[in-house]
C-alpha positions as CSV (number, residue, x, y, z in Angstrom):
1,X,0.1,0.0,0.0
2,X,1.5,3.3,-1.1
3,X,1.2,5.8,1.7
4,X,2.9,9.2,1.7
5,X,2.1,11.4,4.7
6,X,-1.5,10.7,5.7
7,X,-2.6,9.7,2.2
8,X,-3.3,6.2,1.1
9,X,-3.0,6.3,-2.6
10,X,-4.5,2.8,-3.1
11,X,-7.5,3.8,-1.1
12,X,-7.9,7.1,-3.0
13,X,-7.4,5.2,-6.3
14,X,-10.1,2.6,-5.5
15,X,-12.5,5.5,-4.3
16,X,-11.8,7.4,-7.6
17,X,-12.6,4.3,-9.6
18,X,-15.8,3.7,-7.7
19,X,-16.8,7.4,-8.4
20,X,-16.0,6.9,-12.1
21,X,-18.0,3.7,-12.2
22,X,-21.0,5.4,-10.6
23,X,-20.6,8.4,-12.9
24,X,-20.5,6.1,-15.8
25,X,-23.7,4.3,-14.8
26,X,-25.4,7.7,-14.5
27,X,-24.1,8.8,-17.8
28,X,-25.3,5.5,-19.4
29,X,-28.8,6.0,-17.9
30,X,-28.8,9.6,-19.1
31,X,-27.9,8.4,-22.6
32,X,-30.7,5.8,-22.5
33,X,-33.3,8.4,-21.4
34,X,-32.1,10.9,-24.0
35,X,-32.4,8.2,-26.7
36,X,-35.9,7.3,-25.4
37,X,-36.8,11.0,-25.4
38,X,-35.5,11.3,-29.0
39,X,-37.7,8.4,-30.0
40,X,-40.8,10.0,-28.5
41,X,-39.8,13.3,-30.1
42,X,-39.6,11.7,-33.5
43,X,-42.9,9.8,-33.0
44,X,-44.5,13.2,-32.0
45,X,-43.0,14.7,-35.3
46,X,-44.6,12.0,-37.3
47,X,-48.0,12.5,-35.6
48,X,-47.6,16.3,-36.2
49,X,-46.8,15.7,-39.8
50,X,-49.8,13.4,-40.2
51,X,-52.0,15.9,-38.5
52,X,-50.7,18.7,-40.8
53,X,-51.6,16.5,-43.8
54,X,-55.1,16.0,-42.5
55,X,-55.4,19.7,-41.8
56,X,-54.4,20.4,-45.4
57,X,-56.8,17.8,-46.8
58,X,-59.5,19.3,-44.6
59,X,-58.9,22.7,-46.1
60,X,-59.5,21.3,-49.6
61,X,-62.8,19.6,-48.7
62,X,-64.3,22.3,-46.6
63,X,-67.6,20.4,-46.0
64,X,-65.8,17.3,-44.8
65,X,-62.8,19.4,-43.8
66,X,-64.3,20.2,-40.3
67,X,-64.0,16.6,-39.3
68,X,-60.6,16.0,-40.8
69,X,-59.3,19.3,-39.3
70,X,-60.5,18.2,-35.9
71,X,-58.9,14.8,-36.3
72,X,-55.7,16.6,-37.3
73,X,-55.9,18.9,-34.3
74,X,-56.2,15.8,-32.1
75,X,-53.2,14.1,-33.6
76,X,-51.3,17.3,-33.5
77,X,-52.1,17.6,-29.8
78,X,-51.0,14.0,-29.2
79,X,-47.7,14.9,-31.0
80,X,-47.3,17.9,-28.7
81,X,-47.8,15.7,-25.6
82,X,-45.1,13.3,-27.0
83,X,-42.9,16.3,-27.7
84,X,-43.3,17.4,-24.1
85,X,-42.7,14.0,-22.7
86,X,-39.6,13.6,-24.9
87,X,-38.3,16.9,-23.8
88,X,-38.8,15.9,-20.2
89,X,-36.9,12.7,-20.6
90,X,-34.2,14.5,-22.5
91,X,-33.9,16.9,-19.6
92,X,-33.7,14.1,-17.0
93,X,-31.1,12.3,-19.1
94,X,-29.0,15.5,-19.4
95,X,-29.3,16.0,-15.6
96,X,-27.9,12.4,-15.0
97,X,-25.1,13.0,-17.4
98,X,-24.2,16.1,-15.6
99,X,-24.4,14.2,-12.2
100,X,-22.0,11.5,-13.7
101,X,-19.7,14.2,-14.9
102,X,-19.6,15.7,-11.4
103,X,-18.8,12.4,-9.9
104,X,-15.9,11.8,-12.4
105,X,-14.6,15.4,-11.8
106,X,-14.7,14.8,-8.0
107,X,-12.7,11.5,-8.4
108,X,-10.1,13.2,-10.6
109,X,-9.8,16.1,-8.1
110,X,-9.3,13.7,-5.2
111,X,-6.7,11.8,-7.2
112,X,-4.8,15.0,-8.1
113,X,-4.9,16.2,-4.5
114,X,-3.6,12.8,-3.3
115,X,-0.7,12.8,-5.8
116,X,0.2,16.4,-4.8
117,X,0.2,15.5,-1.1
118,X,2.1,12.3,-1.7
119,X,4.7,13.5,-4.3
120,X,4.4,17.2,-4.7
121,X,4.1,18.6,-8.2
122,X,5.0,15.7,-10.5
123,X,3.9,14.8,-13.9
124,X,1.3,12.2,-14.7
125,X,-0.1,10.8,-17.9
126,X,-3.3,9.0,-18.5
127,X,-3.0,6.0,-20.8
128,X,-4.8,2.8,-21.9
129,X,-8.6,3.3,-21.6
130,X,-10.4,0.6,-19.6
131,X,-14.0,0.2,-20.8
132,X,-15.0,-1.7,-17.7
133,X,-13.8,1.0,-15.2
134,X,-14.5,3.9,-17.6
135,X,-11.1,5.3,-16.9
136,X,-7.4,5.4,-18.0
137,X,-4.4,4.0,-16.2
138,X,-2.4,6.7,-14.4
139,X,1.3,6.8,-15.1
140,X,3.4,9.0,-12.7
141,X,6.8,10.5,-14.0
142,X,8.6,8.6,-11.1
143,X,7.7,5.3,-12.8
144,X,4.6,4.3,-10.7
145,X,1.5,3.2,-12.5
146,X,-2.0,2.8,-11.1
147,X,-4.1,0.6,-13.2
148,X,-6.8,-2.0,-12.8
149,X,-5.1,-5.3,-12.3
150,X,-5.1,-4.8,-8.5
151,X,-8.8,-4.2,-8.5
152,X,-9.5,-7.9,-9.7
153,X,-8.6,-9.3,-6.2
C-alpha cells in the first residue's frame, strides 16, 4: 500500500474508480433516457406531420374538412404531448449525465490532491482506456503506475 504522509494512494485510487463507475452508470442511464426521449420526439413529429396533412386535406374539402381538421388537431395535440414527454426525458437524461460528470470530476480532483500531497508537483499521464472501469491508467513520472489489475482481487 502506497502511503505518503496521511494519504493512502491505493484507497484514493479505489475510491476514484468507484466514483468513475457510478458516474459512468449515471451517464449511461442519461444516454438511455435521451435516446428514449429522442424516439418519442420523432414519433411526435410523425404525428404532427400526419396531423398537418389531415389539416391540409380538410382545407381542400371544406364540408368534410371540419371533421378532418378536428382529427388533425387531435393528432397534433398528441404529438405535442409526446414532444413534451420527450423533452422531459431528454432533460432528465442531461441531468444524469451532468451528475455523472460531477462524480468523475470529483474523483479526478481527489486523485490529483492525493498525488500532490504524496509526491508534490510531479507529472502524470493517462494511458490505456479501460472500458470496464470507464477510466485510463495513471502513469506517474517517477515510474509508478496505477491501473486496474489490483482491482480484480
